[in-house]
C-alpha positions in Angstrom: -0.5 46.8 14.4 -2.8 46.2 17.4 -6.4 46.1 16.3 -9.5 46.0 18.5 -12.8 44.8 17.0 -15.9 45.6 18.9 -18.6 43.3 17.6 -22.3 43.8 18.2 -24.6 41.1 16.8 -26.5 38.5 18.8 -26.3 35.8 16.1 -22.8 34.3 15.5 -23.9 33.0 12.1 -25.0 36.4 10.9 -23.2 38.4 8.2 -21.7 40.6 10.9 -20.3 37.4 12.4 -18.8 36.4 9.1 -17.3 39.9 8.7 -15.6 39.7 12.1 -14.2 36.2 11.4 -13.0 37.4 8.0 -11.2 40.4 9.6 -9.6 38.4 12.4 -8.4 35.7 10.0 -7.0 38.2 7.5 -5.3 40.4 10.1 -3.8 37.7 12.2 -2.6 36.0 9.1 -0.8 39.2 8.1 0.9 39.3 11.5 -1.2 41.8 13.3 -2.4 41.4 16.9 -6.2 41.3 17.2 -8.5 41.4 20.1 -12.3 41.0 19.9 -14.9 42.3 22.3 -18.0 40.3 21.3 -20.5 42.2 23.3 -23.4 39.8 23.1 -21.1 36.8 23.8 -19.7 38.7 26.8 -23.2 39.5 27.9 -22.0 43.1 28.2 -24.4 45.2 30.3 -25.2 48.4 28.4 -26.8 50.3 31.3 -24.5 53.1 32.5 -24.9 54.2 36.1 -23.1 53.6 39.4 -22.5 50.0 38.3 -19.5 51.4 36.3 -17.5 52.1 39.4 -16.1 50.6 42.6 -15.7 54.1 44.0 -18.2 56.8 44.9 -17.4 60.5 44.8 -20.9 61.9 45.7 -23.3 59.4 47.3 -26.2 61.8 47.3 -26.3 62.9 43.6 -25.1 60.9 40.6 -23.2 62.9 38.0 -21.5 60.4 35.6 -18.7 62.7 34.6 -17.9 63.5 38.2 -17.8 59.8 39.1 -15.7 59.0 36.0 -13.1 61.6 36.9 -13.0 60.3 40.5 -12.7 56.7 39.2 -9.9 57.8 36.9 -8.0 59.2 39.9 -8.8 56.4 42.3 -8.6 53.4 39.9 -12.3 52.9 40.6 -13.7 51.3 37.4 -15.3 47.9 37.8 -13.3 45.1 36.1 -15.4 44.8 33.0 -15.0 48.5 32.2 -11.3 48.6 33.2 -10.7 45.7 30.8 -12.4 47.5 27.9 -10.4 50.7 28.7 -7.2 48.7 28.6 -8.1 47.4 25.2 -8.7 50.9 23.9 -5.3 52.0 25.2 -3.7 48.9 23.6 -5.1 49.3 20.1 -3.7 51.2 17.2 -6.9 50.8 15.2 -10.5 50.3 16.4 -13.1 48.6 14.3 -16.8 48.9 15.3 -18.7 46.0 13.7 -22.4 46.4 13.8 -25.7 46.3 11.9 -27.5 49.6 11.3 -30.5 49.3 13.6 -33.0 52.1 13.6 -30.5 54.4 11.8 -27.9 54.0 14.5 -25.9 51.8 16.8 -27.4 48.7 18.4 -28.2 49.6 22.0 -25.5 47.2 23.3 -22.8 49.0 21.4 -24.1 52.5 22.4 -24.1 51.2 26.0 -20.5 50.1 25.5 -19.6 53.6 24.4 -21.6 55.2 27.3 -19.8 53.1 29.9 -16.3 52.8 28.5 -15.6 56.2 26.9 -15.2 57.7 30.4 -14.2 61.3 31.1 -10.6 61.4 32.3 -9.7 58.2 30.5 -10.9 58.9 27.0 -11.5 62.7 26.9 -11.5 65.8 29.0 -9.3 68.7 30.0 -9.2 70.1 26.5 -8.3 66.7 24.9 -10.9 66.4 22.2 -11.1 66.1 18.4 -7.7 66.4 16.8 -6.2 67.1 20.2 -7.9 64.0 21.7 -6.4 61.3 23.9 -6.5 58.8 21.0 -4.9 61.1 18.4 -2.6 59.2 16.0 -4.9 56.1 16.1 -7.4 55.1 13.5 -11.0 53.8 13.7 -13.4 52.4 11.2 -17.1 51.5 11.2 -17.9 48.2 9.5 -21.6 48.2 9.0 -24.3 46.1 7.5 -27.7 47.3 6.3 -30.9 45.5 5.3 -31.8 47.9 2.6 -29.9 48.4 -0.7 -27.3 51.1 -1.3 -29.5 53.3 -3.4 -31.8 54.1 -0.4 -28.8 55.4 1.5 -27.6 57.7 -1.3 -27.5 61.5 -0.9 -31.0 61.6 -2.5 -32.2 58.3 -1.1 -35.3 57.8 1.1 -33.3 56.9 4.2 -30.8 59.7 3.8 -27.1 59.7 3.1 -25.3 56.9 5.0 -22.5 59.4 5.8 -25.0 61.6 7.6 -26.4 58.6 9.5 -22.9 57.6 10.7 -21.9 61.2 11.5 -22.8 60.8 15.3 -20.4 57.8 15.4 -17.6 59.0 13.2 -17.5 62.6 14.4 -19.3 62.5 17.8 -17.6 59.4 19.3 -14.5 58.5 17.3 -13.2 61.9 16.2 -14.3 63.5 19.4 -11.9 61.3 21.4 -9.1 61.8 18.9 -9.3 58.8 16.6 -8.8 59.4 12.9 -12.1 58.1 11.4 -11.6 56.1 8.2 -14.2 55.8 5.5 -16.7 53.2 6.7 -17.0 49.8 5.1 -20.8 49.3 4.4 -22.2 46.0 3.3 -25.5 47.1 1.9 -28.6 44.9 1.6 -27.0 41.7 3.0 -30.3 40.2 3.9 -31.3 40.1 0.2 -27.9 39.1 -1.1 -27.2 35.6 -2.5 -24.3 33.4 -1.6 -22.1 34.7 -4.4 -22.8 38.4 -3.5 -22.1 37.7 0.1 -18.8 36.0 -0.8 -17.8 38.9 -3.0 -18.6 41.4 -0.1 -16.5 39.4 2.3 -13.6 39.4 -0.1 -13.9 43.1 -0.5 -13.9 43.4 3.3 -10.8 41.2 3.6 -9.0 43.4 1.2 -10.2 46.5 3.1 -8.9 45.4 6.5 -5.5 44.4 5.0 -5.2 47.9 3.6 -6.3 49.9 6.7 -3.2 52.0 6.6 -4.1 53.2 3.1 -7.8 53.6 3.6 -9.1 57.2 3.1 -9.8 59.2 6.2 -13.0 61.3 6.7 -11.8 64.9 6.4 -13.0 66.7 9.5 -11.7 70.2 10.3 -9.2 70.6 13.2 -9.9 72.6 16.3 -7.9 75.6 15.1 -10.3 76.0 12.2 -12.9 77.1 14.7 -13.3 80.5 16.4 -13.9 81.0 20.2 -17.6 80.3 19.8 -16.8 76.9 18.0 -18.0 78.1 14.6 -15.8 77.5 11.6 -13.9 80.7 11.0 -14.7 80.8 7.3 -18.4 80.3 8.0 -18.5 82.9 10.7 -16.8 85.4 8.5 -19.3 84.8 5.7 -22.4 85.3 7.9 
């Protein structure tokens, strides 16, 4: 299996760093091919604009999707974006490794998505959700939080962790065709002692070695929606 880990944390000695090293060691030891995009180490520029392209479709007005489609046709992505696109095409499984910052992705990882998930290369022309370009491939969020698990429960103060990760799992991964796996969440790592951290890393090692068997998030397929993109059962009930 070809596995791409996109890692977003500025401190190599962080728990996110330990999780990525654990995943790489376990997966390569099991015979899998692994590539890592360490966004901070790469000094990846998260700002998405004309710097994404070597080509120009309309010099007078910038429309990102128009420029992405033109770059797709003309091989006009700058080398750093082309390299990340090649990694996406190469991988069978994508792991997004990140700390939950302000209830979402770190800006550098959101910028990676903004720049790399280009129309024409990763979606478009009716290729979305279960008909997406990356259908048949799997993806998992590997997340750390500062707060304990209880605060991310369905009745917790911060809200259900599944809802917080919905924009990533459904709006990015499933939208482009990936089958999203249940996330691996390391809760409260900042307050954990060494033994608790070691136990979490062991659970993560076991999780990445069992990616093929990991439960998927059950999102409805496109044919479950009507022409107005409402669930057919929900529309009939209203």
